[in-house]
Wavefront OBJ file of the C-alpha trace (Angstrom):
o trace
v 49.150 38.262 47.425
v 50.129 42.156 47.380
v 53.829 43.080 47.441
v 55.459 44.603 50.773
v 55.538 48.237 51.454
v 59.425 47.948 50.919
v 59.133 47.018 47.336
v 60.468 49.400 44.784
v 58.577 49.240 41.572
v 55.187 50.340 41.387
v 53.208 49.066 38.403
v 49.626 50.637 38.645
v 46.836 48.655 36.193
v 43.621 49.652 34.418
v 40.899 46.609 35.041
v 38.199 46.850 31.693
v 40.577 45.733 28.534
v 43.554 45.676 30.414
v 43.079 43.038 33.261
v 40.119 41.409 32.401
v 36.962 41.057 30.109
v 33.461 41.564 32.031
v 31.530 41.716 28.355
v 29.615 44.751 28.912
v 28.586 44.603 32.059
v 29.934 47.471 33.471
v 28.232 49.386 30.786
v 25.041 47.724 31.163
v 24.696 48.224 34.639
v 25.468 52.392 34.265
v 23.239 52.354 31.781
v 20.130 50.773 33.850
v 20.782 52.780 37.086
v 21.171 55.873 34.749
v 17.814 55.408 33.400
v 16.355 54.780 36.722
v 18.039 58.036 38.385
v 16.961 60.333 35.553
v 14.002 58.784 34.169
v 15.468 59.316 31.062
v 15.704 55.884 28.766
v 18.750 55.243 26.998
v 20.432 58.000 29.006
v 23.931 56.985 28.413
v 22.925 56.966 24.295
v 26.254 58.268 22.457
v 28.451 58.356 25.617
v 31.931 57.076 24.470
v 32.949 54.746 27.716
v 36.294 54.377 26.606
v 39.210 55.279 29.364
v 36.338 57.408 31.287
v 35.663 57.486 34.463
v 32.837 56.535 36.398
v 32.216 59.950 37.498
v 32.741 61.339 34.478
v 30.253 59.711 32.786
v 27.671 60.563 35.337
v 28.443 64.269 34.772
v 27.861 63.895 31.302
v 24.604 62.238 31.732
v 23.603 64.792 34.040
v 24.297 67.696 31.298
v 22.438 65.556 28.458
v 19.346 64.944 30.741
v 19.461 67.911 32.749
v 18.771 65.984 35.623
v 21.003 66.013 39.151
v 21.841 62.218 39.906
v 22.242 61.805 44.006
v 25.185 59.960 43.878
v 24.184 58.449 48.034
v 21.196 56.682 46.082
v 22.831 55.954 43.030
v 26.271 54.640 43.349
v 24.505 51.669 45.842
v 21.404 50.689 43.233
v 24.306 50.941 40.691
v 26.543 48.204 42.571
v 23.226 45.681 43.211
v 22.289 46.021 38.777
v 26.614 45.576 38.658
v 26.110 41.954 40.505
v 22.895 41.173 38.292
v 24.761 41.967 35.063
v 28.046 40.157 35.941
v 25.934 37.139 37.231
v 24.163 37.263 33.620
v 27.882 37.111 31.921
v 30.946 34.724 32.331
v 33.652 37.553 33.231
v 37.217 35.890 32.768
v 41.237 37.469 33.426
v 42.603 38.084 29.880
v 45.104 35.717 28.503
v 48.539 35.836 30.609
v 47.182 37.917 33.579
v 46.844 35.959 36.319
v 50.274 34.195 35.446
v 51.544 37.907 35.234
v 49.976 39.287 38.547
v 51.654 35.859 40.146
v 54.948 36.366 39.198
v 54.735 40.342 40.372
v 53.182 39.527 43.679
v 55.731 37.415 44.473
v 58.910 39.621 43.785
v 59.377 41.472 47.343
v 60.779 44.633 44.321
v 57.434 45.310 42.956
v 54.052 47.104 44.787
v 50.858 46.498 42.862
v 48.105 49.140 42.690
v 45.034 49.815 40.854
v 44.378 52.877 38.251
v 40.729 52.205 37.051
v 37.905 54.532 36.139
v 35.552 52.393 37.868
v 34.185 53.160 41.159
v 36.304 51.257 44.345
v 33.282 49.081 44.856
v 32.680 48.219 41.385
v 35.807 47.201 40.662
v 36.837 45.008 43.101
v 33.047 43.186 42.297
v 34.793 43.231 38.571
v 37.951 41.431 39.757
v 36.458 39.208 42.275
v 34.556 37.562 39.206
v 38.072 37.134 37.394
v 39.527 35.700 40.600
v 42.223 38.337 40.593
v 40.822 40.653 43.446
v 43.724 39.514 45.705
v 46.090 40.735 44.046
v 45.695 44.237 44.804
v 45.137 46.118 48.077
v 45.089 49.749 46.765
v 44.778 52.084 43.948
v 43.271 54.881 42.327
v 39.747 54.740 41.145
v 36.533 57.055 39.412
v 34.149 57.663 42.625
v 35.452 60.937 43.108
v 37.520 61.847 39.957
v 36.642 62.831 36.725
v 39.971 62.959 34.755
v 41.984 59.987 34.513
v 45.064 61.864 35.426
v 43.802 62.577 38.998
v 43.045 58.933 39.280
v 46.924 58.028 38.372
v 48.004 60.774 40.482
v 45.559 58.772 43.699
v 46.691 55.885 42.512
v 50.576 56.154 42.820
v 50.086 58.044 46.069
v 47.907 55.055 47.416
v 50.623 52.693 46.706
v 53.331 54.753 48.645
v 55.112 55.769 45.697
v 57.210 58.504 46.155
v 58.684 60.692 43.418
v 61.938 59.324 41.653
v 60.985 55.522 42.435
v 60.133 53.861 38.915
v 56.327 53.464 38.366
v 54.637 52.462 35.309
v 50.958 52.537 34.488
v 49.442 49.683 32.286
v 45.932 50.482 30.267
v 44.451 49.688 27.093
v 43.388 53.438 26.079
v 44.989 56.671 25.066
v 43.388 58.334 27.514
v 45.566 55.714 30.278
v 48.979 56.893 28.111
v 47.841 60.556 28.617
v 47.105 59.908 32.437
v 50.778 57.887 32.940
v 52.591 60.595 31.256
v 51.016 63.279 32.958
v 51.979 62.101 36.315
v 55.408 61.208 35.061
v 54.631 57.457 34.967
v 56.302 55.310 31.916
v 53.154 54.237 30.136
v 52.150 50.741 29.061
v 49.834 50.102 26.274
v 48.195 46.572 26.111
v 46.428 45.859 23.395
v 43.436 43.638 24.409
v 40.742 46.058 25.458
v 39.494 49.196 23.291
v 42.254 50.658 21.441
v 44.777 48.707 19.335
v 48.560 49.121 18.625
v 48.475 51.620 16.276
v 46.177 54.009 18.106
v 48.333 53.285 21.418
v 51.708 54.042 19.451
v 49.941 57.343 18.117
v 49.435 57.859 21.376
v 53.546 57.733 22.506
v 52.907 54.426 24.299
v 56.687 54.243 26.009
v 55.973 49.795 26.162
v 54.013 48.393 23.462
v 52.273 44.503 24.134
v 49.635 42.996 22.221
v 48.507 41.002 25.171
v 50.277 40.310 29.116
v 51.220 37.156 28.169
v 54.657 35.964 28.522
v 55.397 35.019 31.651
v 59.413 36.420 33.112
v 60.200 38.611 29.673
v 56.573 40.555 29.973
v 57.675 41.143 33.877
v 61.183 42.129 32.448
v 59.694 44.381 30.311
v 57.607 46.025 32.699
v 60.589 46.489 35.067
v 62.618 48.179 33.015
v 59.958 50.726 31.402
v 59.014 51.464 34.844
v 62.722 52.629 35.585
v 62.818 54.949 32.675
v 60.360 57.373 34.868
v 62.687 57.338 37.487
v 65.573 58.656 35.478
l 1 2 3 4 5 6 7 8 9 10 11 12 13 14 15 16 17 18 19 20 21 22 23 24 25 26 27 28 29 30 31 32 33 34 35 36 37 38 39 40 41 42 43 44 45 46 47 48 49 50 51 52 53 54 55 56 57 58 59 60 61 62 63 64 65 66 67 68 69 70 71 72 73 74 75 76 77 78 79 80 81 82 83 84 85 86 87 88 89 90 91 92 93 94 95 96 97 98 99 100 101 102 103 104 105 106 107 108 109 110 111 112 113 114 115 116 117 118 119 120 121 122 123 124 125 126 127 128 129 130 131 132 133 134 135 136 137 138 139 140 141 142 143 144 145 146 147 148 149 150 151 152 153 154 155 156 157 158 159 160 161 162 163 164 165 166 167 168 169 170 171 172 173 174 175 176 177 178 179 180 181 182 183 184 185 186 187 188 189 190 191 192 193 194 195 196 197 198 199 200 201 202 203 204 205 206 207 208 209 210 211 212 213 214 215 216 217 218 219 220 221 222 223 224 225 226 227 228 229 230 231
């Protein structure tokens, strides 16, 4: 269901608060897995997750607890707990998302990609529960990178984007906006997640959307703003 390799405009999407609502499943899973790995209850207390990568969060836990987390054992445990937390909730795609992705995926001039702080396996676990995993095959993830800029750069490369082609990143936090601008992408802020319209506007979003409803109007707006990054 992804667009073909000859597509012209590249659209990168964040997941949590942008495409879907997981009702805290990811945070709960990270907290449980970190407590097991460090032996410290509340190891993530005080850490603000909004717009951050899983790698960044784990590094802050290590700093706070003084315990090094072995990623090889932590990741599979986290993924198992994530499935449990998703089972306990009812994750859903946010309003307009499924329709928008269907419209974009049907176009030969669009390539879709993910740009998320989630680990790759965790990202697709969430998307599957929301029924929208089939629209994505590549992207940038929080497995290896702490900074959203590096994730966004990886996402652009993974989709086949080359400098000069239209590129936009859609996200719900000021960190998404900053990362998009840092790699030369148009920054689209959608006020369905962590940060509201005012905060996204102050972060200098190139396009501000209340949500991803709107059908063809939203498709046209995304393609138009992506083209400004190629100017």
